[in-house]
N, C-alpha and C positions, 0 to 999 in steps of 0.2 A: 577524694574520690571515692563515691560510694561502689561497694561491691553486690551482687546480688547472687544469692543462693536460691537454685530452682530445682527443683524436687519433683521427678514425677514418679508417682507412688501407685502400685496394685496391693492394695490389702487384700490379705487372706487371713487374718485372724483381728477381727474388731477388739475384742476384749483385750487382747494384748496391745493392739494400737491404741486403743483408749488410756493405758495406761502412761503411755509417751504423750499425749495429748493435755492430759490434766497437769502435767508440768512443765510443758514446752515451753509457753506463753512466757512464765516468770524468767526463765532460763535467756531467751531471746533477749528480753527488755534488759537484763542484766548488762548484756554486752553490745549494747546499742542497735539490736536488731527490730526490726519492724516490719511486721508482716504487710505485704501489699496486695498477695492474692492468695486465696485458698479456695479452690474451684473442684467440684465433685463433677460436674458436666460440662467442660468447656466445648464451644462449637469446634468441631473438627474442619478444618479447612482444605488441609492435604495431609496424605499419608495416611497412616494407620495408628491409631491411639488405642493401645489396651489397657491403659490404667485408670484406677477407681479415684484418683486426685491427683492435681500439680498444686504446687506451693511457690510463693515467689517470696524471700523475704530479703530486705534491703538492710546493709549495713553501713555505717558511715566512711571504714575505711578497711582495707584489707585487715590491718591490723586486728581491727575488731571483729571481724570474721575468724581469723585463726585464733584469737582468745576463745572465743565460744565455742568454736568448733573442736579446740583440743582441750578444753576446760574440763575439770572432774566431772562438774555439775552436769554437763551434758553429756558426755560419756556415760554417764548412770542411766539416763533415760534413752539414750541411742540405740541401746541393746533390745528396748521394746520395739522401737521402729523397724531395726534391722531383723528382728525374729517375726514380727507380725506383717512385713511387707516385702514385696520385691521394689527397690529403691535407685532410681537412676537418678545421680545428682549430677550438678555442674555450678561452677562458680565462673560470673562474668562481670567482667570489669565496665563499670559505667562509664559514660561520657562525662568530660570536664566540661561543665558549663560555665560561662562567664555572661555578668549581669549585661543586659542590652543598656 
């Protein structure tokens, strides 16, 4: 069952955030993470959106997510993201789909 890591990010230090971006892709893929969306200007349909970026990453399972999120490699770069931006993140369980 897939799991989705969703991040709403308000970047205040582009230079430090770039240090995170430079290494993030290789770490995600190592743990079966796949970027589904990265959008700096989404269309706001309802409510107030005061972020500078939204990111959606798909993992094949909750175990893959936990291995990634708790890995030493990710802890090493996560500090750049957290220092450079306000980040509101959630983990969402995907729907089980059955073939038609």
